[in-house]
N, C-alpha and C positions, 0 to 999 in steps of 0.2 A: 792223720787222717790222707792219703794221695788224690788230686783233682778225679782219678778215673780210677779201677778196681780194675782188677789185674784180671777178671770174664772179661770184663768188656772189652780191655785194653789187649786180651788173647783173641778174642772176635775178629773187633775189629782188623790186627793187625793181617788174619789168617784171608781175609775177606781182601782185605787191600792190595796184598800181596803176595799173599799164601806164607805168609812165616809162621814161627812155631815159635812162641817167646816164654823163653821160660823164665820162673816164677824172679829167680835173681836179676836178674835184668830188667823188670818194672819199672825197680826204681828209679831206674840212670833214665830211662823213655818218660816216666809219669817230671821226671826234675827235671831234661828240658824242656816239655812243655811246659812245663810254669812257671819257670823262666823264658823262655819266652811271649807265653801270654800277657804277663806281668812290662816284659820289654814294651810290646805293644799296643800297654793301656798306658803307659809313661808314655809316648810318643801321643797317642794318644790327645793326651791332657798338655803336652807340651801345642798339637794343633788347635787345641780347645782356647788356649789362655790365648793364644796366636788371632786368631779368628773372634776374639772377643768375646768369650763364651765363661759361663763359668759350672758348664754341665759335655760330660767327654757327647757326644754324637759318634753315633757309627763312622760316620765318615770322615772326623778324626782319624781314628784309626787305622795304621799304614798298609792297606791290605792289595794289594797288586792282583790285576788282569790272572794271575795265574794261580795266586790264593784263588780269588773269590771263582776264579770256572771250578779248580779242587774245592770248595766246598761244594760247587753240584756230583762234583763225582762220589764224595762222602755221603752227599743224601741219598745219593742211587744205593748205599748198604743201607736203608734200612736200620739203621743203628741210633739209637736215640742215647745221649749222655744226660747226665743231672744236672740240672743247673743249681739246684743247692751245694750238692760239691766241692763245683767251684764255689760260687760264695761261701761256704767256708774256707773255701783256700785263701780266697783275697781276702779275708778278714785275717789270718794268716800274719797279712806282708805288709810294710806299713805304707799305712791309711794314702790314694791319693787322696791330692789337694780335690779336686772335682767331684764329683758323682756321675756315676753313668746314667746316660737315659734310660729308658725302657727299654725303647725298643733293643739297645746294644746290650742292656741283661737280659734281655732274652734272646739273643745269638750268639752269647758267651759257648753254652756247650755247641753250638756249629763254627764256631773258631777254634775250640778247644778238642772237636772231631779234626777239625781238616790239618790242624799241624799235628795230629797222629798219623792222619793219611798218608800225613808230606813224609815223614819219618822214615815210616813203612817204606814208601815209593824208592825215596831217597836210598834207603840198605839194599832193595832191589835192584837198580840202577846200578849203585855201583856196582854190585856181586851179582847176575843173573842167576847163577844156579845156587845162592844162597838159600837155605830151607830156615834154618836156626842162626840168628845174628848174631853174634860175636858182643863183645865188650869193645871191642876195637869196630865192630861194624856200625853200634850206638852213636859209641863216642864221635864217629866219622860224620853218622849224619847230623850227629848237633852238630860242630863243626861249623857242615857245609849250612845248615840253615842259618846259624850264624852272621855266617858270609851275607847269609842273601836276604836276611831278613831283620 
């Protein structure tokens, strides 16, 4: 099961950037988001260890100023993602050494939604005339995300 269903992904991309997502491309998008979420949590784990804790706090996850500002833009869309879908995804990954604090766990839907929002905005920013992202557009957005986060 994906971290977010196609219907929610489609709605989010339409609201965030006016993009129409093809069902064939949904997996590529969710794969990018799943990888980036896990990357963020791995760095959070490292930071928790560095700070002498055995629990990953929200402040351990490297969320930039731009990311935090984009969380607000995601919230304005009034789209809710399911925490259980995200937890189900994380259960399929190599376990983290430390658990997530409850506050961080409850913010996971916002973090995932913001990652989706960012990908949509990257695609639209790179090609303002884009309406239906190509595989190359999605791959490019993933590479940009990897370089910046």
